[in-house]
Every structure is written in C-alpha cells, then in structure tokens.
C-alpha positions in Angstrom: 44.9 54.5 118.3 48.2 52.8 117.7 51.4 54.8 118.0 52.2 54.3 114.3 48.8 55.8 113.4 49.6 58.9 115.5 52.8 59.2 113.4 50.8 58.9 110.2 48.6 61.8 111.1 51.5 64.0 112.2 52.6 65.3 115.5 52.5 68.9 117.0 56.3 68.9 116.7 58.7 66.7 114.8 60.4 64.0 116.9 63.6 65.1 115.4 64.6 67.2 112.4 67.5 67.5 110.1 69.1 70.9 109.9 71.7 71.6 107.1 73.6 74.5 108.6 75.7 75.1 105.5 76.2 73.8 102.0 79.9 74.6 102.2 82.1 71.4 102.3 85.7 70.5 102.0 84.8 67.3 100.1 82.9 66.7 96.9 81.3 63.3 97.6 79.9 61.7 94.5 76.6 60.7 96.1 76.0 63.9 98.2 72.2 64.2 98.5 72.4 68.0 98.9 75.0 68.6 96.1 77.1 70.4 98.7 80.3 72.2 98.0 79.7 76.0 97.9 78.3 78.1 100.8 75.0 79.9 100.1 75.6 83.6 100.9 72.1 83.8 102.3 72.8 81.4 105.1 71.0 82.1 108.4 73.0 84.3 110.7 74.2 83.2 114.1 71.4 85.2 115.7 68.8 83.7 113.4 70.1 80.2 114.2 69.8 81.0 117.9 66.2 82.0 117.3 65.5 78.7 115.6 67.0 76.8 118.5 64.8 78.9 120.9 61.7 77.9 118.9 62.7 74.2 118.9 63.0 74.4 122.6 59.6 75.9 123.0 58.2 73.1 120.7 60.0 70.5 122.8 61.8 69.0 119.9 63.9 66.3 121.4 67.0 66.6 119.2 68.2 67.9 115.9 70.4 66.2 113.3 72.9 68.8 112.1 74.5 68.3 108.8 75.4 70.0 105.6 77.7 70.3 103.7 80.3 70.0 106.4 78.7 71.8 109.5 82.0 72.2 111.4 83.2 74.6 108.6 80.8 77.3 109.9 82.8 79.5 112.2 79.9 79.6 114.7 79.2 75.8 114.7 80.7 75.1 118.1 78.9 78.1 119.6 75.6 76.9 118.1 76.2 73.4 119.4 76.7 74.8 123.0 73.7 77.1 122.6 71.5 74.1 121.6 72.6 72.0 124.5 72.1 74.9 126.9 68.6 75.2 125.7 67.7 71.5 126.1 67.9 70.6 122.4 70.1 67.6 121.9 72.4 67.6 118.9 73.5 64.8 116.7 75.9 66.1 114.0 77.3 64.4 111.0 80.9 65.2 109.9 83.6 63.9 107.7 85.9 64.4 110.7 88.1 67.2 109.2 87.7 69.5 112.3 87.6 66.8 115.0 91.0 67.6 116.5 92.2 66.2 119.8 91.1 69.5 121.4 87.6 69.4 119.9 87.3 65.8 120.8 88.0 66.5 124.4 85.4 69.3 124.3 82.8 66.9 122.9 83.6 64.3 125.5 82.8 66.8 128.2 79.4 67.8 126.8 76.0 66.2 127.4 73.3 65.5 124.8 75.7 65.5 121.9 76.2 62.6 119.5 78.8 62.5 116.7 78.5 60.7 113.4 81.6 60.2 111.3 80.8 59.5 107.7 82.6 56.6 106.1 81.5 54.8 103.0 84.1 52.2 102.7 85.9 49.9 105.2 89.0 50.4 103.1 90.5 53.6 101.6 90.1 52.2 98.1 86.3 51.8 98.5 85.7 54.9 100.6 87.8 57.4 98.6 86.2 56.2 95.4 83.1 58.1 96.4 84.3 60.5 99.1 87.6 61.7 97.8 91.3 61.1 98.4 92.4 61.1 102.0 88.9 61.1 103.4 89.3 57.6 104.8 92.3 58.5 106.8 90.6 61.7 108.0 87.6 59.8 109.3 89.7 57.2 111.1 91.8 60.0 112.7 88.6 61.6 114.0 87.4 58.4 115.4 90.8 57.8 117.1 90.7 61.4 118.6 87.2 60.8 119.9 88.2 57.5 121.5 91.4 58.9 123.0 89.4 61.8 124.5 86.9 59.4 126.2 84.0 60.2 124.0 81.5 57.4 124.3 79.6 55.7 121.5 80.5 57.7 118.4 78.7 56.6 115.3 80.2 55.4 112.0 77.6 56.4 109.4 77.7 54.4 106.2 75.7 54.9 103.0 75.2 51.5 101.6 76.5 51.1 98.0 77.2 48.4 95.5 80.9 48.7 96.4 80.6 48.3 100.2 77.8 45.8 100.8 80.4 43.1 100.9 82.2 45.0 103.7 79.5 45.0 106.4 81.5 42.7 108.7 84.5 45.0 108.2 82.5 48.0 109.1 81.3 46.3 112.2 84.8 45.5 113.2 85.9 49.1 112.7 83.1 50.3 114.9 84.1 47.8 117.6 87.7 48.9 117.3 86.8 52.5 118.1 84.1 51.8 120.7 81.6 53.1 118.2 78.2 52.1 116.9 77.7 51.3 113.2 74.9 53.2 111.5 73.8 52.1 108.0 71.7 54.3 105.7 70.2 53.9 102.3 71.6 55.5 99.2 69.0 58.0 97.8 69.0 59.2 94.1 68.9 62.9 95.1 71.4 65.6 94.7 74.6 64.3 93.1 73.3 60.9 94.1 70.9 61.0 91.2 73.8 61.2 88.8 75.5 58.1 90.2 72.5 56.1 91.2 72.8 53.6 88.4 76.4 52.9 89.3 76.1 52.8 93.1 72.8 51.5 94.2 73.0 47.9 95.5 72.0 45.1 93.2 69.0 42.9 94.0 71.1 40.1 95.4 72.9 42.6 97.5 69.6 43.9 98.9 69.0 40.4 100.1 72.5 40.1 101.6 71.9 43.4 103.4 68.5 42.3 104.8 69.9 39.0 106.1 72.9 40.8 107.7 70.6 43.3 109.4 68.4 40.5 110.7 71.5 38.9 112.2 73.0 42.1 113.6 70.0 44.4 114.1 70.4 44.7 117.8 73.8 46.2 117.5 73.4 48.3 114.4 71.4 51.5 113.7 69.6 52.1 110.4 67.7 55.4 110.9 64.6 53.6 109.4 66.3 53.6 106.1 65.4 50.0 105.0 61.8 49.4 105.6 61.4 48.6 101.9 63.5 45.4 102.7 60.7 44.1 105.0 59.0 42.6 102.0 61.7 39.9 102.0 60.0 38.5 105.1 56.6 37.0 105.6 53.6 39.0 104.4 52.4 39.3 108.0 55.2 41.7 108.6 57.1 39.5 111.0 60.2 39.9 109.0 60.3 43.7 109.5 63.5 45.3 110.6 63.6 47.3 113.8 62.3 50.9 113.4 59.5 52.9 112.0 58.3 51.1 108.8 56.7 54.1 107.1 57.7 57.3 105.5 57.9 59.9 108.2 58.2 62.9 105.8 56.2 65.8 107.1 54.7 63.6 109.8 57.5 63.1 112.3 60.6 64.5 110.4 61.5 67.3 108.1 64.5 69.3 107.0 65.6 73.0 107.5 68.2 74.1 104.9 70.9 76.8 105.4 68.6 79.6 104.3 65.7 78.6 106.4 63.6 76.8 103.8 61.7 73.8 105.2 61.3 70.6 103.3 59.2 67.5 104.1 62.1 65.1 103.8 65.9 65.3 104.4 66.3 63.3 101.2 64.0 65.4 99.0 65.5 68.9 98.8 63.4 69.9 95.8 60.8 72.5 95.1 58.0 69.9 95.0 58.6 69.2 98.7 59.2 72.7 99.9 56.8 73.6 102.7 57.8 77.2 103.5 60.5 79.3 105.1 60.9 79.8 108.8 61.8 83.5 108.4 58.2 84.3 107.5 55.6 85.2 110.1 55.0 82.4 112.5 58.5 80.8 112.2 59.2 77.1 112.0 56.1 76.2 114.1 53.7 77.8 111.6 55.4 75.9 108.7 55.2 72.6 110.6 51.7 72.9 111.8 49.9 74.8 108.9 51.8 74.1 105.7 49.5 72.8 103.0 52.1 70.3 101.9 52.4 68.8 105.4 48.6 68.7 105.7 48.5 66.8 102.5 51.2 64.3 103.6 49.3 63.7 106.9 46.0 63.0 105.2 45.0 59.3 104.6 47.1 57.9 101.8 45.7 55.4 99.2 49.0 53.5 98.7 48.1 53.2 95.0 49.1 50.0 93.3 51.1 48.8 96.3 48.0 48.1 98.3 47.4 45.1 96.1 50.7 43.5 97.3 50.6 41.1 100.2 53.6 42.8 101.7 52.2 46.4 101.7 51.7 46.5 105.5 55.4 45.5 105.9 57.0 48.0 103.5 54.3 50.7 103.0 55.3 51.3 99.4 58.9 52.3 100.2 60.7 55.7 100.1 59.0 58.8 98.7 62.3 60.4 97.7 63.6 57.4 96.0 60.4 57.2 93.9 60.3 60.9 93.0 64.0 61.2 91.9 63.8 58.1 89.7 60.6 59.4 88.0 58.2 56.9 89.5 54.7 57.7 90.8 54.6 58.5 94.5 51.8 56.0 95.0 53.7 53.3 93.2 56.4 50.8 94.2 59.8 51.8 95.4 62.5 51.6 92.7 64.3 49.0 94.8 61.1 47.0 95.5 62.4 43.6 96.6 59.4 41.9 95.1 60.2 43.2 91.7 57.1 45.3 91.3 59.0 48.4 90.0 60.7 46.6 87.1 58.1 47.4 84.5 57.9 51.1 85.6 61.6 51.5 85.5 61.8 49.9 82.1 59.1 52.2 80.7 59.1 55.9 79.9 59.9 58.1 82.9 60.5 61.8 83.4 63.4 62.3 85.8 62.9 65.6 87.7 65.5 68.2 87.2 67.4 69.3 90.3 66.0 72.5 91.8 69.4 73.5 93.2 73.0 72.6 93.0 75.7 73.8 95.4 78.6 71.8 93.8 81.9 73.5 93.4 82.2 75.3 90.1 85.5 73.5 89.2 87.0 70.2 90.4 89.5 70.3 93.2 92.1 67.9 94.5 89.4 66.5 96.8 87.2 65.3 94.0 86.5 61.6 94.4 87.8 59.1 92.0 84.3 58.3 90.8 83.6 61.8 89.7 86.9 62.1 88.0 86.1 59.0 85.9 82.6 60.2 85.2 83.6 63.6 84.0 86.1 62.5 81.4 85.3 64.0 78.0 83.2 61.5 75.9 85.0 59.6 73.2 82.5 60.8 70.7 79.4 62.9 70.6 77.2 59.8 70.6 79.0 57.8 73.2 76.3 56.5 75.6 78.6 55.7 78.5 80.6 58.3 80.4 83.3 55.6 80.8 83.3 54.8 77.1 86.9 54.3 75.9 88.3 54.6 79.4 91.3 52.3 80.0 92.3 52.0 83.7 
C-alpha cells in the first residue's frame, strides 16, 4: 500500500494537530478563520491542558500547531510550551508577535523542538494592516528582529495569500531572507470572518496561476502546509505538475483541531458543528475521539470524488479543499470553489445555501485595532437596499 493510501484510511494518531489554546486576541483580523477576539470562559484549565499533552505523548504525536486567537495571551502559555517540550511533544506556534519580547526571544532560542510562526499578510504596512489592523506590520517585524537578535534559527513568516498580496511574493521572500526566516504561504479559507470577506480577498483566477508558477520556481525554499494542492490541476493531467506536499485533504485522516474548550474538529479550517467529532473531556479523552468518532470513520472510508472523478486532473488535485467547498455552499463531492479548470463556475453562479457560522468570538464592539478593511465594511449602508457595503464610500 502506498503511503498516501495509508493517509487516506487514517492513522492511529494524527501526524500533527492544531490546538487553538484561546480565542482571545489583541487583533481583529478581517479574515480570521476562527472569528477570534473574546476568550471563552470555558477554556481548558492549565491542568487539563497538561493532561492533553500527556495523552499526545502517549499517542506519539510528533508535534502540535498551537494557535488561537493569540496563544501567547494565555497566562500559562509559556508554561504549557515548556511542559510539551519536556514531554517530547514538539511545538509550532503561530503568533502576531505581540509578546515576542527580547527576553522571550532569548528563551525561545534556548529551547529545543519549538518553531515560531509570525503572521504577516502584507510585505508592506499598507497591505498588511488593511486586513490585520493598524500597527500589526511593525509588531511582526519587531518580533522577527527580536528572534534574529536572540539567535533563534529559522523562524517562519506565515502569509495568508490574498488578492492584495499575491503581487508581493518576491517581497515576502526578501523579508524572510532578511530575518534569516523561512517563508510559509497558506491559502485563504472562507471560514470564520474569512467567509464575510472571501469575495473581496480571495485571489483572482489569473493570480492563482501567478501563485502556481511562483511556487514551482521557489518551492524548494518555501513552505505551503499542503494548502495549494488544488493548483496542481494547472499542470499535466498525469500529476507531474503537482506542488510538493500531500495532495489530498487530510481532515480526520492525518490532521484535526482541538479548540479552547476541548472540542475536536476534523479540520483546522472547518470549525463548525458539521465537522465536530467530539470533546476530549468525555470518557476516553482525545484518543477515543480520534480513533472511534463516527465522523472520522466516515472521512476515512473510500470517497467517491463525485463529479470531479470525471476530470482528467482529479488525481492531481483530488477535488480540492473540503472547508472551502462547505463554506461557499458547494457540495463536498464537487469541485473546489477555486477550481483552476473552471469546473466550479456554474455551481457558484447557481443557487447556494451558505452555512451559518456555528460560533463567533469576535469582539462585541470595534476597537482601535480593527483593521481598515473591517472599518470600511461596517460603514452604515447608504440606503436600505444598497447592495454593496461600500456603496457611497468616498476614500
């Protein structure tokens, strides 16, 4: 059996998992896939988090992606990071950089099995702060500088690709080189607040091609987190144009997500009731959810591929991203909303039911950190029937 077939049928433990430690965040990013902002009062306690780490160690989970929200806001974050490393569970955490002080940077440089990803969605303040909020560009660069000065090796610059920043790929790579970091590009998903800004932010078809060509030219030096396997259909039908990585949806097979209250979801990009597999506080813990959840069993069963199996490029792109389809109201066995062969155009033009968000942790009222994009989109409409949230807006 090929390795990819083992992955399709699921593993006894995830290769890695994403753990959102908190939904609290100092920013209000317009495209936040978990709609973060406010802390959930039911967050797992320090002791419960330690128990989860103990279980991950027993299951031999190689590493965990810690995110949020802004994970460093949790008072026990640094303790939990040390606890995980001491229990042979590697940590890769994503941060906007707000707590990466020179002191913390020196601590990180002295640890093993820790990777740091600084989120940056524009190679200039104008582009980045449009979606991430005023001052967030400078905060991220200061964190990168602190890490470099402390001797931390190979930090990551994590970029969500949008319509505004596709033209800055070379600039992102130059920034990474300047700070001795590695560039990591990920795909914009229409989940959380990202669903509200999807139409304004997701790359245009010609930009998808630009991204594919750029990744082919720079793939050896850039990470993608298996975000762009849908772009493989730009290449020959035999799959020889596939980008490096796992070209299939790993949801419930090799990856999953734990949220701040212990709920387990099939996919880090699909925090929704439909993809809820259980809660690790119930009898059996995380292992029972991973190994016996009916949802995960279903996802690991042979998939038909639906209409996409008729496409010559199916083996290359495997129908694209489950979360992207779900949150744009497309059938899960149909083409990806950004299908580069254009097979989703009719479905997108037809009647669709966009699923309502099952949770929202956004701040109740805008703060000074609200990004420019949200400020524009939340202006009162010119009239009750104005179709565009920007109708009448004069810059």
